[in-house]
C-alpha positions in Angstrom: -94.0 80.1 6.2 -96.3 81.1 3.0 -95.0 83.1 0.2 -96.0 86.5 -0.2 -98.9 86.5 -2.4 -97.4 88.5 -5.1 -94.3 86.4 -4.8 -96.5 83.1 -5.2 -98.3 84.4 -8.1 -95.1 85.0 -10.1 -93.6 81.6 -8.9 -97.0 79.9 -10.1 -97.0 81.7 -13.3 -93.0 80.6 -13.7 -94.0 76.9 -13.0 -97.0 76.5 -15.0 -95.1 78.1 -18.0 -92.1 76.1 -17.6 -94.3 73.3 -17.4 -96.2 74.3 -20.1 -93.2 75.1 -22.6 -91.7 71.2 -21.6 -95.0 69.3 -22.5 -94.9 71.2 -25.9 -91.0 69.7 -26.1 -89.2 73.1 -25.6 -85.7 72.3 -24.6 -84.9 73.4 -21.2 -83.0 76.4 -21.6 -85.9 78.2 -23.9 -88.4 76.6 -21.3 -86.6 78.8 -18.5 -86.2 81.9 -20.5 -89.8 82.1 -21.3 -90.9 80.9 -17.7 -88.5 83.7 -16.6 -90.6 86.4 -19.0 -93.7 84.9 -17.3 -92.2 85.4 -14.0 -91.3 89.1 -14.9 -94.3 90.1 -16.4 -96.5 89.7 -13.0 -94.4 91.2 -10.8 -95.9 94.1 -9.6 -96.0 97.5 -10.5 -94.2 100.1 -8.2 -96.5 102.5 -7.1 -97.1 102.5 -3.8 -95.3 101.4 -0.9 -96.9 98.0 -0.7 -96.3 97.2 -4.1 -92.7 98.4 -3.9 -92.3 96.2 -1.0 -93.8 93.1 -2.9 -91.8 94.1 -6.0 -88.6 93.9 -3.8 -89.8 90.3 -2.4 -90.7 89.0 -5.8 -87.1 90.4 -7.0 -85.3 88.7 -4.2 -86.9 85.3 -4.5 -86.1 85.1 -8.2 -82.4 85.9 -7.3 -81.9 83.5 -4.7 -84.0 80.8 -6.7 -81.7 81.8 -9.9 -84.7 82.9 -12.0 -83.0 86.4 -12.1 -79.3 86.6 -13.1 -76.6 89.5 -13.0 -77.0 92.2 -13.6 -80.8 92.0 -13.8 -81.9 91.3 -9.9 -79.6 94.4 -8.7 -80.7 96.6 -11.3 -84.2 95.8 -10.3 -83.7 96.4 -6.6 -81.8 100.0 -7.6 -84.9 100.9 -9.3 -87.2 99.8 -6.0 -84.9 101.8 -4.2 -85.5 104.9 -6.4 -89.0 104.5 -6.6 -89.5 104.4 -2.7 -87.2 107.3 -2.5 -89.5 109.2 -4.8 -92.7 107.8 -2.7 -91.1 109.0 0.4 -90.4 112.8 -1.0 -93.8 112.5 -2.4 -95.5 112.2 0.9 -93.0 114.1 2.2 -94.3 117.1 0.2 -98.0 116.3 0.4 -97.6 116.8 4.1 -95.4 119.7 4.1 -98.3 121.3 2.1 -101.2 120.1 3.7 -103.4 123.0 5.7 
C-alpha cells in the first residue's frame, strides 16, 4: 500500500538527510537527530481538515517507526486534536451565521 503523499515527503526527507549526513561522516546518533528535524520541518501545517489529517498521518508514521520519541508524538497528536476542534467550531459558527 502506498504511503500518504505527506508521509512519503517527510520519510524521503528523513532518508535523504540521514544518508547525506552519514556520507559526510556524521555519527549515527547525530545523523538521526538531523534527519528527524528534516522530517518534522516538512510536516504539514494544521490549516484545514486535509492538512490536519496529513499531519496526524505524519506523526503516527514517525511514532511507529521510532522517528519521534516521548513526549513529542503524543503532544503533536494533542495539538492536532485541538486544531481539529477549532476547525469544527469555526465551521459550525460559519454555518450558523450564513444567511
